[in-house]
C-alpha positions as CSV (number, residue, x, y, z in Angstrom):
1,M,-57.6,-24.9,101.0
2,A,-58.6,-26.9,98.0
3,D,-60.1,-30.2,98.4
4,P,-57.8,-33.0,97.6
5,S,-58.8,-35.0,94.6
6,L,-58.4,-38.7,94.5
7,I,-58.7,-38.7,90.7
8,A,-55.4,-38.9,89.0
9,K,-54.4,-35.9,86.9
10,S,-53.2,-36.2,83.3
11,K,-49.5,-35.9,82.5
12,I,-50.1,-32.5,80.8
13,E,-51.3,-31.0,84.1
14,Y,-48.2,-32.1,85.9
15,A,-46.0,-30.4,83.2
16,K,-47.7,-27.0,83.7
17,P,-46.0,-24.7,86.2
18,A,-47.6,-24.2,89.5
19,P,-49.9,-21.2,89.6
20,G,-47.9,-18.0,90.6
21,Q,-44.5,-19.3,89.4
22,A,-45.1,-19.1,85.7
23,G,-42.1,-17.5,83.7
24,K,-39.9,-16.6,86.7
25,G,-36.9,-18.8,85.8
26,L,-37.0,-17.9,82.1
27,G,-37.1,-14.1,82.9
28,I,-33.9,-14.3,84.9
29,L,-32.1,-16.1,82.0
30,V,-33.4,-13.5,79.5
31,F,-32.1,-10.7,81.7
32,I,-28.7,-12.3,82.1
33,A,-28.5,-12.9,78.3
34,F,-29.5,-9.2,77.7
35,L,-26.7,-8.0,80.1
36,F,-24.2,-10.2,78.4
37,L,-25.3,-8.9,75.0
38,V,-24.9,-5.3,76.2
39,A,-21.4,-6.0,77.6
40,V,-20.3,-7.6,74.4
41,G,-21.6,-4.7,72.4
42,L,-19.8,-2.2,74.6
43,V,-16.5,-4.1,74.3
44,Y,-16.9,-4.4,70.6
45,G,-17.7,-0.7,70.2
46,G,-14.7,0.3,72.4
47,I,-12.4,-1.8,70.3
48,F,-13.8,-0.4,67.1
49,L,-13.4,3.2,68.3
50,Y,-9.8,2.5,69.5
51,K,-8.9,0.9,66.2
52,R,-10.2,3.9,64.3
53,S,-8.2,6.2,66.6
54,L,-5.0,4.3,66.0
55,D,-5.6,4.3,62.2
56,E,-6.1,8.1,62.3
57,S,-2.9,8.5,64.4
58,L,-0.9,6.4,62.0
59,I,-2.2,8.4,59.0
60,S,-1.2,11.6,60.8
61,L,2.2,10.4,61.7
62,T,2.9,9.1,58.2
63,Q,1.9,12.5,56.8
64,D,4.2,14.3,59.3
65,L,7.1,12.0,58.3
66,S,6.6,12.6,54.6
67,D,6.5,16.4,55.3
68,L,9.8,16.2,57.2
69,E,11.4,14.2,54.3
70,E,10.3,16.9,51.9
71,Q,11.9,19.6,54.1
72,L,15.2,17.8,54.5
73,K,17.5,18.9,51.7
74,T,20.2,16.8,50.1
75,Q,22.8,19.4,51.0
76,D,21.9,18.9,54.7
77,I,22.3,15.1,54.3
78,E,25.7,15.6,52.7
79,N,26.8,17.9,55.6
80,I,25.6,15.4,58.2
81,S,27.5,12.6,56.4
82,R,30.7,14.7,56.2
83,V,30.5,15.5,59.9
84,D,29.9,11.9,60.8
85,H,32.9,10.8,58.7
86,G,35.0,13.4,60.5
87,L,33.9,12.1,63.9
88,L,34.8,8.6,62.9
89,T,38.2,9.7,61.9
90,A,38.7,11.6,65.1
91,R,37.6,8.6,67.2
92,S,40.1,6.4,65.2
93,L,42.9,8.9,65.8
94,L,42.2,9.1,69.5
95,S,42.1,5.4,69.9
96,K,45.6,5.2,68.5
97,H,46.9,8.2,70.5
98,I,49.7,7.6,72.9
99,Y,49.7,9.5,76.2
100,T,53.4,9.9,77.0
101,S,52.4,11.7,80.2
102,Q,51.6,8.3,81.6
103,L,55.3,7.5,81.5
104,F,56.0,10.3,83.9
105,K,53.3,9.2,86.3
106,V,54.7,5.6,86.4
107,L,58.2,6.9,86.9
108,E,57.2,9.3,89.6
109,D,55.1,6.7,91.5
110,N,57.8,4.0,91.3
111,T,61.2,5.7,91.7
112,L,62.8,5.0,95.1
113,A,63.9,7.9,97.3
114,D,67.6,6.9,96.9
115,V,67.5,7.2,93.1
116,Y,67.2,10.2,90.8
117,Y,67.4,10.6,87.0
118,T,69.7,12.9,85.0
119,G,68.6,12.0,81.5
120,F,65.5,10.7,79.7
121,T,65.1,9.5,76.2
122,Y,61.8,8.3,74.8
123,K,61.7,5.9,71.9
124,F,58.4,5.3,70.2
125,S,57.8,1.6,69.6
126,E,55.2,-1.0,70.6
127,G,54.2,0.3,74.0
128,G,57.1,2.8,74.2
129,S,60.6,2.5,75.5
130,V,62.5,4.9,77.8
131,D,66.3,5.1,78.3
132,L,67.0,6.5,81.8
133,L,70.3,7.9,83.0
134,G,70.4,8.2,86.7
135,I,72.3,8.1,89.9
136,A,71.6,5.8,92.9
137,K,73.0,6.0,96.4
138,D,74.7,2.6,96.1
139,Y,74.4,-0.7,94.3
140,V,71.7,-2.0,96.7
141,A,69.5,1.0,95.8
142,L,70.1,0.4,92.1
143,H,69.2,-3.2,92.5
144,R,66.0,-2.3,94.4
145,Q,65.1,0.2,91.7
146,L,65.5,-2.4,88.9
147,E,63.3,-4.9,90.9
148,Q,60.7,-2.2,91.5
149,F,60.4,-1.6,87.7
150,R,60.4,-5.4,86.9
151,A,57.5,-5.9,89.3
152,L,55.2,-3.5,87.6
153,P,52.5,-4.9,85.3
154,A,52.9,-1.7,83.1
155,V,56.5,-2.7,82.3
156,S,57.2,-5.5,79.9
157,D,61.0,-5.5,80.1
158,V,63.9,-3.7,82.0
159,V,67.4,-3.9,80.4
160,F,70.4,-2.8,82.5
161,K,72.8,-1.1,80.0
162,A,75.7,0.5,81.9
163,V,77.0,1.3,85.4
164,Q,79.8,3.5,86.7
165,V,80.9,4.9,90.0
166,V,80.6,8.7,90.2
167,E,81.9,11.2,92.7
168,G,80.9,10.8,96.3
169,G,80.7,7.0,96.0
170,K,77.4,7.1,94.2
171,V,76.5,4.8,91.3
172,G,75.6,6.2,87.9
173,F,73.5,3.9,85.6
174,T,71.7,3.6,82.4
175,I,68.6,1.4,82.0
176,A,66.1,0.8,79.3
177,V,62.5,0.4,80.4
178,Q,60.0,-1.1,77.9
179,F,56.4,-0.3,78.7
180,T,53.3,-2.3,77.7
181,E,51.1,-0.8,75.0
182,N,48.1,-0.3,77.3
183,T,50.2,1.9,79.7
184,L,50.3,4.6,77.1
185,R,46.9,4.2,75.5
186,F,44.5,4.8,78.4
187,R,44.2,7.8,80.7
């Protein structure tokens, strides 16, 4: 061990690092800075290469698009336009089409067992109207049938036109049933 000196050292000697510790702290900082520099360089290089790859891809796709535009003929464009116009016309016609078969389904589902029809006349109007000639077991069955039709959301109006007694005590009738427009438009 060194002899302790009682003589005060100069301020410069206190500023010097202790022997054996010179440069250790600075070396770690330089190493960390070097690692950071390498990481930044790698990230920048990756971004640069990715951007170049995207630019090349964009140029290639633009060239493919221009080649396809050259191959497409004006006659093909006119044919496609004509077919598209035909499809629009067909959709328009189908949206206005009336499915009268819906009337038969409504009548079948809502006719009482004591009632049957002998005549049927369809009149095209807003929603469609049907004149029904029929025979009911009695007046009560006829009344129930009228109320059954009036309760349907698919029916906008039921008009009782005529009544008569037919052979066997049964009741002959004529009614007009007005259907809503949506009843005939949708399947």
